[in-house]
C-alpha positions as CSV (number, residue, x, y, z in Angstrom):
1,X,-47.3,34.8,-21.9
2,X,-45.8,33.1,-24.9
3,X,-42.8,35.4,-24.9
4,X,-42.1,34.5,-21.2
5,X,-42.2,30.7,-21.9
6,X,-39.7,31.1,-24.8
7,X,-37.4,33.2,-22.5
8,X,-37.6,30.5,-19.7
9,X,-36.8,27.8,-22.3
10,X,-33.8,29.8,-23.6
11,X,-32.5,30.1,-20.0
12,X,-33.4,26.6,-18.7
13,X,-31.8,24.6,-21.5
14,X,-28.3,26.2,-21.3
15,X,-28.6,26.1,-17.5
16,X,-29.5,22.4,-17.6
17,X,-26.6,21.7,-19.9
18,X,-24.2,23.6,-17.7
19,X,-25.3,21.8,-14.6
20,X,-25.1,18.5,-16.4
21,X,-21.5,19.2,-17.5
22,X,-20.6,20.3,-14.0
23,X,-22.1,17.1,-12.5
24,X,-20.2,15.0,-15.1
25,X,-16.9,16.7,-14.1
26,X,-17.6,16.4,-10.4
27,X,-17.9,12.6,-10.7
28,X,-15.6,11.7,-13.7
29,X,-13.1,14.6,-14.1
30,X,-9.4,14.4,-13.2
31,X,-10.2,15.7,-9.7
32,X,-13.6,14.1,-9.6
33,X,-15.1,11.9,-6.8
34,X,-14.2,8.7,-8.6
35,X,-10.6,9.7,-8.9
36,X,-10.5,10.8,-5.3
37,X,-11.9,7.4,-4.3
38,X,-9.3,5.6,-6.4
39,X,-6.5,7.7,-4.9
40,X,-7.7,7.1,-1.4
41,X,-7.8,3.3,-2.0
42,X,-4.3,3.5,-3.5
43,X,-3.1,5.5,-0.5
44,X,-4.4,2.8,1.9
45,X,-2.6,0.1,-0.1
46,X,0.7,2.1,-0.1
47,X,0.3,2.8,3.7
48,X,-0.1,-1.0,4.3
49,X,3.0,-1.8,2.2
50,X,4.9,0.9,4.1
51,X,3.9,-0.5,7.4
52,X,5.0,-4.0,6.3
53,X,8.3,-2.6,5.2
54,X,8.8,-0.8,8.5
55,X,8.1,-4.0,10.4
56,X,10.6,-5.9,8.2
57,X,13.2,-3.2,8.7
58,X,12.7,-3.4,12.5
59,X,13.2,-7.2,12.3
60,X,16.3,-6.8,10.3
61,X,17.7,-4.2,12.7
62,X,17.2,-6.6,15.6
63,X,18.9,-9.4,13.6
64,X,21.8,-7.1,12.8
65,X,22.1,-6.3,16.5
66,X,22.1,-10.0,17.4
67,X,24.8,-10.6,14.7
68,X,27.0,-7.9,16.2
69,X,26.7,-8.7,19.8
70,X,25.1,-12.2,20.5
71,X,27.6,-15.0,20.1
72,X,25.0,-17.7,20.9
73,X,22.7,-16.4,18.2
74,X,25.6,-16.5,15.7
75,X,26.5,-20.1,16.7
76,X,22.8,-21.1,16.4
77,X,22.6,-19.5,13.0
78,X,25.8,-21.2,11.8
79,X,24.6,-24.6,13.0
80,X,21.1,-24.2,11.5
81,X,22.0,-22.4,8.2
82,X,25.4,-23.7,7.4
83,X,25.5,-27.1,9.2
84,X,28.6,-26.2,11.2
85,X,29.6,-28.2,14.3
86,X,32.0,-27.6,17.1
87,X,35.4,-29.3,17.3
88,X,35.0,-32.8,18.8
89,X,31.2,-33.0,18.3
90,X,29.8,-36.1,16.6
91,X,27.1,-35.6,14.0
92,X,24.6,-38.3,13.3
93,X,22.7,-38.2,10.0
94,X,19.6,-40.3,9.4
95,X,18.0,-40.9,6.0
96,X,14.3,-40.0,6.0
């Protein structure tokens, strides 16, 4: 009986250590669960930024299209951004 208990102890201690090390690496290793969680969170952030950039690109494409083809848009932009006026127009400026 005493020999069997010693044998079990010699097997259980290394087995416990092995399982403990494996659990540690599962959670904290380079490919562990915590790293996977961090990478998924980073991926979501990158996808969000990517979507925002796609929307900005689409808006810029529409503006380029307007600048190429829409004369009223160009006139409005020149008036608003550059303060340009048509020939013969009178401009009133008021102090605020």
